[in-house]
py3Dmol code that shows the C-alpha trace and the ligand (Angstrom):
import py3Dmol

protein = """\
ATOM      1  CA  MET A   1      37.728  -3.589  -9.131  1.00  0.00           C
ATOM      2  CA  ASN A   2      40.295  -0.818 -10.500  1.00  0.00           C
ATOM      3  CA  LEU A   3      43.587  -2.432 -11.121  1.00  0.00           C
ATOM      4  CA  ILE A   4      46.956  -1.041 -12.190  1.00  0.00           C
ATOM      5  CA  ILE A   5      49.314  -3.833 -13.510  1.00  0.00           C
ATOM      6  CA  LEU A   6      53.173  -2.778 -13.909  1.00  0.00           C
ATOM      7  CA  GLY A   7      56.001  -4.582 -15.222  1.00  0.00           C
ATOM      8  CA  ALA A   8      58.796  -4.593 -17.898  1.00  0.00           C
ATOM      9  CA  PRO A   9      57.886  -5.353 -21.458  1.00  0.00           C
ATOM     10  CA  GLY A  10      57.286  -9.074 -21.663  1.00  0.00           C
ATOM     11  CA  SER A  11      56.603  -9.429 -17.902  1.00  0.00           C
ATOM     12  CA  GLY A  12      53.284 -10.843 -18.601  1.00  0.00           C
ATOM     13  CA  LYS A  13      51.084  -7.603 -18.221  1.00  0.00           C
ATOM     14  CA  GLY A  14      49.003  -8.064 -21.386  1.00  0.00           C
ATOM     15  CA  THR A  15      48.604 -11.720 -20.883  1.00  0.00           C
ATOM     16  CA  GLN A  16      47.397 -11.494 -17.238  1.00  0.00           C
ATOM     17  CA  ALA A  17      45.174  -8.329 -17.591  1.00  0.00           C
ATOM     18  CA  ARG A  18      43.293  -9.874 -20.565  1.00  0.00           C
ATOM     19  CA  GLN A  19      42.775 -13.306 -18.529  1.00  0.00           C
ATOM     20  CA  LEU A  20      41.839 -11.422 -15.437  1.00  0.00           C
ATOM     21  CA  ALA A  21      39.569  -8.731 -16.888  1.00  0.00           C
ATOM     22  CA  GLU A  22      37.760 -11.582 -18.575  1.00  0.00           C
ATOM     23  CA  GLY A  23      37.008 -13.478 -15.612  1.00  0.00           C
ATOM     24  CA  ALA A  24      36.057 -10.446 -13.490  1.00  0.00           C
ATOM     25  CA  GLY A  25      33.984  -8.689 -16.038  1.00  0.00           C
ATOM     26  CA  VAL A  26      35.965  -5.519 -15.984  1.00  0.00           C
ATOM     27  CA  ARG A  27      37.621  -3.487 -18.958  1.00  0.00           C
ATOM     28  CA  HIS A  28      40.841  -4.386 -19.971  1.00  0.00           C
ATOM     29  CA  ILE A  29      42.702  -1.058 -21.015  1.00  0.00           C
ATOM     30  CA  SER A  30      45.852  -1.669 -22.738  1.00  0.00           C
ATOM     31  CA  SER A  31      47.714   1.358 -23.981  1.00  0.00           C
ATOM     32  CA  GLY A  32      49.779  -0.700 -26.386  1.00  0.00           C
ATOM     33  CA  ASP A  33      46.765  -2.176 -27.858  1.00  0.00           C
ATOM     34  CA  LEU A  34      45.098   1.193 -28.267  1.00  0.00           C
ATOM     35  CA  LEU A  35      48.114   2.445 -30.147  1.00  0.00           C
ATOM     36  CA  ARG A  36      48.607  -0.568 -32.203  1.00  0.00           C
ATOM     37  CA  GLU A  37      44.849  -0.326 -33.125  1.00  0.00           C
ATOM     38  CA  ALA A  38      45.516   3.410 -34.309  1.00  0.00           C
ATOM     39  CA  ILE A  39      48.232   2.089 -36.477  1.00  0.00           C
ATOM     40  CA  ALA A  40      46.330  -0.738 -38.002  1.00  0.00           C
ATOM     41  CA  ARG A  41      43.381   1.864 -38.953  1.00  0.00           C
ATOM     42  CA  LYS A  42      46.104   4.165 -40.230  1.00  0.00           C
ATOM     43  CA  THR A  43      44.836   7.074 -38.318  1.00  0.00           C
ATOM     44  CA  GLU A  44      46.660  10.469 -38.056  1.00  0.00           C
ATOM     45  CA  LEU A  45      47.652   9.366 -34.547  1.00  0.00           C
ATOM     46  CA  GLY A  46      48.657   5.921 -35.959  1.00  0.00           C
ATOM     47  CA  GLN A  47      50.971   7.225 -38.376  1.00  0.00           C
ATOM     48  CA  GLN A  48      52.489   9.622 -35.952  1.00  0.00           C
ATOM     49  CA  VAL A  49      53.396   6.756 -33.377  1.00  0.00           C
ATOM     50  CA  GLU A  50      54.491   3.872 -35.745  1.00  0.00           C
ATOM     51  CA  ALA A  51      58.047   4.594 -35.906  1.00  0.00           C
ATOM     52  CA  ILE A  52      58.445   5.545 -32.151  1.00  0.00           C
ATOM     53  CA  ILE A  53      56.847   1.988 -31.401  1.00  0.00           C
ATOM     54  CA  GLY A  54      58.930   0.380 -33.828  1.00  0.00           C
ATOM     55  CA  ALA A  55      62.319   1.854 -32.163  1.00  0.00           C
ATOM     56  CA  GLY A  56      61.078   0.883 -28.673  1.00  0.00           C
ATOM     57  CA  GLU A  57      60.811   4.296 -27.337  1.00  0.00           C
ATOM     58  CA  LEU A  58      57.822   5.765 -25.401  1.00  0.00           C
ATOM     59  CA  VAL A  59      55.080   7.688 -27.501  1.00  0.00           C
ATOM     60  CA  PRO A  60      54.637  11.397 -25.928  1.00  0.00           C
ATOM     61  CA  ASP A  61      52.517  11.522 -22.982  1.00  0.00           C
ATOM     62  CA  GLU A  62      49.658  13.627 -24.464  1.00  0.00           C
ATOM     63  CA  VAL A  63      48.957  11.159 -27.109  1.00  0.00           C
ATOM     64  CA  VAL A  64      48.717   8.272 -24.628  1.00  0.00           C
ATOM     65  CA  LEU A  65      46.739  10.218 -21.990  1.00  0.00           C
ATOM     66  CA  LYS A  66      44.123  11.091 -24.616  1.00  0.00           C
ATOM     67  CA  LEU A  67      43.438   7.435 -25.439  1.00  0.00           C
ATOM     68  CA  ILE A  68      43.598   6.427 -21.695  1.00  0.00           C
ATOM     69  CA  MET A  69      40.977   9.077 -21.031  1.00  0.00           C
ATOM     70  CA  GLU A  70      38.657   8.029 -23.640  1.00  0.00           C
ATOM     71  CA  ALA A  71      38.903   4.321 -22.605  1.00  0.00           C
ATOM     72  CA  LEU A  72      38.304   5.263 -18.896  1.00  0.00           C
ATOM     73  CA  ALA A  73      35.232   7.237 -20.077  1.00  0.00           C
ATOM     74  CA  ASP A  74      34.074   4.592 -22.075  1.00  0.00           C
ATOM     75  CA  SER A  75      34.246   2.151 -19.075  1.00  0.00           C
ATOM     76  CA  GLU A  76      32.183   4.229 -16.658  1.00  0.00           C
ATOM     77  CA  GLY A  77      29.092   2.320 -15.473  1.00  0.00           C
ATOM     78  CA  SER A  78      31.151  -1.031 -15.995  1.00  0.00           C
ATOM     79  CA  ASN A  79      32.439  -3.085 -12.941  1.00  0.00           C
ATOM     80  CA  GLY A  80      36.004  -1.473 -13.215  1.00  0.00           C
ATOM     81  CA  TRP A  81      39.084  -1.699 -15.420  1.00  0.00           C
ATOM     82  CA  ILE A  82      42.499  -3.081 -15.567  1.00  0.00           C
ATOM     83  CA  LEU A  83      45.157  -0.781 -16.513  1.00  0.00           C
ATOM     84  CA  ASP A  84      48.032  -2.495 -18.461  1.00  0.00           C
ATOM     85  CA  GLY A  85      50.927  -0.455 -19.893  1.00  0.00           C
ATOM     86  CA  TYR A  86      49.808   2.754 -18.642  1.00  0.00           C
ATOM     87  CA  PRO A  87      51.409   4.633 -16.438  1.00  0.00           C
ATOM     88  CA  ARG A  88      54.770   4.058 -17.926  1.00  0.00           C
ATOM     89  CA  ASN A  89      56.593   7.442 -16.447  1.00  0.00           C
ATOM     90  CA  PRO A  90      55.941   9.550 -13.332  1.00  0.00           C
ATOM     91  CA  ASP A  91      54.312  12.319 -15.330  1.00  0.00           C
ATOM     92  CA  GLN A  92      51.719   9.621 -16.662  1.00  0.00           C
ATOM     93  CA  ALA A  93      51.166   8.664 -13.057  1.00  0.00           C
ATOM     94  CA  GLU A  94      50.480  11.973 -11.990  1.00  0.00           C
ATOM     95  CA  ALA A  95      48.037  12.775 -14.940  1.00  0.00           C
ATOM     96  CA  LEU A  96      46.368   9.511 -14.178  1.00  0.00           C
ATOM     97  CA  GLU A  97      45.887  10.563 -10.435  1.00  0.00           C
ATOM     98  CA  ASP A  98      44.273  13.816 -11.832  1.00  0.00           C
ATOM     99  CA  VAL A  99      42.001  12.065 -14.279  1.00  0.00           C
ATOM    100  CA  LEU A 100      40.813   9.523 -11.420  1.00  0.00           C
ATOM    101  CA  SER A 101      40.481  12.207  -8.910  1.00  0.00           C
ATOM    102  CA  THR A 102      38.255  14.232 -11.405  1.00  0.00           C
ATOM    103  CA  ASN A 103      36.072  11.115 -12.117  1.00  0.00           C
ATOM    104  CA  ARG A 104      36.015  10.114  -8.484  1.00  0.00           C
ATOM    105  CA  GLN A 105      37.568   6.845  -9.143  1.00  0.00           C
ATOM    106  CA  VAL A 106      40.148   5.236  -7.075  1.00  0.00           C
ATOM    107  CA  VAL A 107      42.742   2.626  -7.374  1.00  0.00           C
ATOM    108  CA  ASP A 108      42.038  -0.598  -5.640  1.00  0.00           C
ATOM    109  CA  ALA A 109      45.390  -2.178  -6.287  1.00  0.00           C
ATOM    110  CA  VAL A 110      48.729  -1.887  -7.952  1.00  0.00           C
ATOM    111  CA  ILE A 111      50.527  -5.180  -9.087  1.00  0.00           C
ATOM    112  CA  PHE A 112      54.110  -5.265 -10.290  1.00  0.00           C
ATOM    113  CA  LEU A 113      55.312  -8.155 -12.111  1.00  0.00           C
ATOM    114  CA  LYS A 114      58.894  -8.947 -11.561  1.00  0.00           C
ATOM    115  CA  VAL A 115      60.703 -10.997 -14.586  1.00  0.00           C
ATOM    116  CA  ASP A 116      64.646 -11.089 -15.104  1.00  0.00           C
ATOM    117  CA  ALA A 117      65.741  -9.608 -18.410  1.00  0.00           C
ATOM    118  CA  ASP A 118      67.151 -12.895 -19.879  1.00  0.00           C
ATOM    119  CA  THR A 119      63.777 -14.477 -19.516  1.00  0.00           C
ATOM    120  CA  ILE A 120      61.926 -11.204 -21.262  1.00  0.00           C
ATOM    121  CA  VAL A 121      64.217 -11.318 -24.251  1.00  0.00           C
ATOM    122  CA  GLU A 122      63.703 -15.070 -24.578  1.00  0.00           C
ATOM    123  CA  ARG A 123      59.936 -14.647 -24.211  1.00  0.00           C
ATOM    124  CA  LEU A 124      59.591 -11.551 -26.545  1.00  0.00           C
ATOM    125  CA  LEU A 125      61.661 -12.986 -29.482  1.00  0.00           C
ATOM    126  CA  LYS A 126      59.408 -16.119 -29.305  1.00  0.00           C
ATOM    127  CA  ARG A 127      56.431 -13.998 -29.554  1.00  0.00           C
ATOM    128  CA  GLY A 128      57.924 -11.908 -32.554  1.00  0.00           C
ATOM    129  CA  ARG A 129      55.814  -8.881 -32.818  1.00  0.00           C
ATOM    130  CA  VAL A 130      57.192  -6.091 -35.161  1.00  0.00           C
ATOM    131  CA  ASP A 131      58.678  -4.288 -32.239  1.00  0.00           C
ATOM    132  CA  ASP A 132      60.111  -7.762 -30.473  1.00  0.00           C
ATOM    133  CA  THR A 133      63.485  -7.696 -32.136  1.00  0.00           C
ATOM    134  CA  GLU A 134      66.539  -8.061 -30.188  1.00  0.00           C
ATOM    135  CA  ASP A 135      67.733  -4.577 -30.407  1.00  0.00           C
ATOM    136  CA  THR A 136      64.176  -2.946 -29.936  1.00  0.00           C
ATOM    137  CA  ILE A 137      63.679  -5.120 -26.918  1.00  0.00           C
ATOM    138  CA  ARG A 138      67.097  -4.143 -25.221  1.00  0.00           C
ATOM    139  CA  THR A 139      65.979  -0.472 -25.748  1.00  0.00           C
ATOM    140  CA  ARG A 140      62.420  -1.126 -24.312  1.00  0.00           C
ATOM    141  CA  LEU A 141      64.242  -2.721 -21.164  1.00  0.00           C
ATOM    142  CA  LYS A 142      66.552   0.588 -20.839  1.00  0.00           C
ATOM    143  CA  VAL A 143      63.281   2.967 -21.280  1.00  0.00           C
ATOM    144  CA  PHE A 144      61.481   0.690 -18.611  1.00  0.00           C
ATOM    145  CA  GLU A 145      64.439   1.007 -16.034  1.00  0.00           C
ATOM    146  CA  LYS A 146      64.882   4.495 -16.493  1.00  0.00           C
ATOM    147  CA  GLU A 147      61.107   5.691 -16.962  1.00  0.00           C
ATOM    148  CA  THR A 148      58.982   2.928 -15.495  1.00  0.00           C
ATOM    149  CA  LEU A 149      60.582   1.921 -12.515  1.00  0.00           C
ATOM    150  CA  PRO A 150      60.369   5.325 -10.799  1.00  0.00           C
ATOM    151  CA  VAL A 151      56.435   4.589 -11.345  1.00  0.00           C
ATOM    152  CA  VAL A 152      56.539   1.660  -8.903  1.00  0.00           C
ATOM    153  CA  GLU A 153      58.276   4.023  -6.287  1.00  0.00           C
ATOM    154  CA  PHE A 154      55.686   6.556  -6.915  1.00  0.00           C
ATOM    155  CA  TYR A 155      52.709   4.286  -6.282  1.00  0.00           C
ATOM    156  CA  GLU A 156      54.750   2.713  -3.222  1.00  0.00           C
ATOM    157  CA  LEU A 157      54.239   6.239  -1.610  1.00  0.00           C
ATOM    158  CA  ARG A 158      50.559   5.962  -2.034  1.00  0.00           C
ATOM    159  CA  TYR A 159      49.248   2.723  -2.412  1.00  0.00           C
ATOM    160  CA  ASP A 160      50.120  -1.101  -1.403  1.00  0.00           C
ATOM    161  CA  VAL A 161      52.087  -2.354  -4.419  1.00  0.00           C
ATOM    162  CA  HIS A 162      51.971  -6.103  -4.543  1.00  0.00           C
ATOM    163  CA  GLU A 163      55.225  -7.752  -6.080  1.00  0.00           C
ATOM    164  CA  ILE A 164      54.467 -10.902  -7.970  1.00  0.00           C
ATOM    165  CA  ASN A 165      57.110 -13.182  -9.363  1.00  0.00           C
ATOM    166  CA  GLY A 166      56.051 -12.964 -12.865  1.00  0.00           C
ATOM    167  CA  SER A 167      58.699 -15.770 -14.093  1.00  0.00           C
ATOM    168  CA  MET A 168      56.316 -18.457 -13.000  1.00  0.00           C
ATOM    169  CA  ALA A 169      54.186 -20.167 -15.703  1.00  0.00           C
ATOM    170  CA  ILE A 170      51.148 -18.353 -16.817  1.00  0.00           C
ATOM    171  CA  ASP A 171      48.758 -19.952 -14.653  1.00  0.00           C
ATOM    172  CA  GLU A 172      50.774 -19.727 -11.624  1.00  0.00           C
ATOM    173  CA  VAL A 173      51.096 -16.066 -12.122  1.00  0.00           C
ATOM    174  CA  ALA A 174      47.305 -15.671 -12.621  1.00  0.00           C
ATOM    175  CA  ASN A 175      46.462 -17.656  -9.630  1.00  0.00           C
ATOM    176  CA  ALA A 176      48.848 -15.491  -7.281  1.00  0.00           C
ATOM    177  CA  ILE A 177      47.126 -12.485  -8.817  1.00  0.00           C
ATOM    178  CA  ARG A 178      43.591 -14.122  -8.461  1.00  0.00           C
ATOM    179  CA  GLU A 179      44.492 -14.845  -4.547  1.00  0.00           C
ATOM    180  CA  LEU A 180      45.569 -11.013  -4.081  1.00  0.00           C
ATOM    181  CA  VAL A 181      42.625  -9.493  -5.719  1.00  0.00           C
ATOM    182  CA  ASP A 182      40.149 -12.073  -3.825  1.00  0.00           C
ATOM    183  CA  ALA A 183      41.471 -11.440  -0.464  1.00  0.00           C
TER     184      ALA A 183
END
"""
ligand_1 = """\
53
LIG
P 52.813 -2.936 -24.691
O 51.875 -3.163 -25.643
O 52.434 -2.422 -23.399
O 53.952 -4.278 -24.752
P 54.819 -4.835 -23.840
O 55.387 -3.941 -22.718
O 55.702 -5.745 -24.666
O 53.890 -6.102 -22.937
P 52.673 -6.932 -23.308
O 51.722 -6.658 -22.494
O 52.170 -6.718 -24.479
O 53.315 -8.336 -23.339
P 53.394 -9.593 -22.373
O 54.280 -9.127 -21.056
O 51.935 -9.907 -21.765
O 53.875 -1.900 -25.490
C 54.406 -1.663 -26.750
C 54.836 -0.425 -26.963
O 53.813 0.793 -27.092
C 55.968 0.591 -26.066
O 57.219 -0.316 -26.165
C 55.735 2.165 -26.355
O 56.348 2.441 -27.512
C 54.485 2.002 -26.599
N 53.670 2.484 -25.276
C 52.548 1.549 -24.684
N 52.112 2.024 -23.798
C 52.713 3.185 -23.588
C 52.508 4.562 -22.662
N 51.965 4.567 -21.556
N 53.322 5.528 -23.025
C 54.052 5.793 -23.953
N 54.325 4.776 -24.776
C 53.534 3.535 -24.737
O 53.767 -10.793 -22.896
C 54.751 -10.921 -23.896
C 55.147 -12.343 -24.200
O 55.481 -13.320 -23.198
C 53.604 -13.189 -24.601
O 54.221 -13.740 -25.906
C 53.219 -14.018 -23.702
O 52.714 -15.134 -24.114
C 54.855 -14.398 -22.963
N 54.394 -14.519 -21.593
C 53.640 -13.809 -20.641
N 53.596 -14.213 -19.630
C 54.579 -15.381 -19.568
C 54.822 -16.454 -18.552
N 54.377 -16.497 -17.454
N 55.539 -17.571 -19.189
C 55.965 -17.504 -20.474
N 55.676 -16.640 -21.310
C 54.765 -15.841 -20.891
"""
view = py3Dmol.view(width=600, height=400)
view.addModel(protein, "pdb")
view.setStyle({"model": 0}, {"cartoon": {"style": "trace"}})
view.addModel(ligand_1, "xyz")
view.setStyle({"model": 1}, {"stick": {}})
view.zoomTo()
view.show()
């Protein structure tokens, strides 16, 4: 099973992808986690992206694509993957289509978690990660509307995009995703 989870920051992408991947025995590929790992290890790439993430802006496409390609290559031979946080703009979506067609892989489902902005701000302030300050959250939401919402339209032209209400409790969202994946 190869799945893409789209949604605003704080919509529950990471939360749901982690649970679902564990249950289904597939690889969870989170662009945010890969970038944060690079920052924690103080690699050259990590130092390059730290300030960008702190400001709530998107990291350059070629930097993230490299990490995603490595993770997809690593997951070859597994039962599949769940992509969380990638693609985040139409150019990344195009690049992913190219990589998947080269690897002869297909996308089985695209899920879009929809949550209103006030709920998102409330959730992320509670989490309190380094990029979860009110100003940065507002920037990330603007970036999402401008850059990532067009990705939903990109996929609607190619696949069935399943919209799920991400404002429900974590378990309810998980059940809704599972019903869809098992169908
Ligand atoms: P991400 O790591 O993707 O961070 P995120 O959008 O905030 O979502 P995340 O998955 O972590 O959180 P979730 O909604 O599950 O990106 C961070 C930064 O990395 C970006 O701003 C950007 O700079 C960079 N980046 C990443 N990918 C990139 C790309 N492709 N291109 C360029 N740059 C990129 O959960 C949030 C909180 O809500 C948690 O505390 C959780 O417990 C809570 N929660 C979740 N579901 C809930 C529910 N149903 N009810 C109540 N609380 C819930």
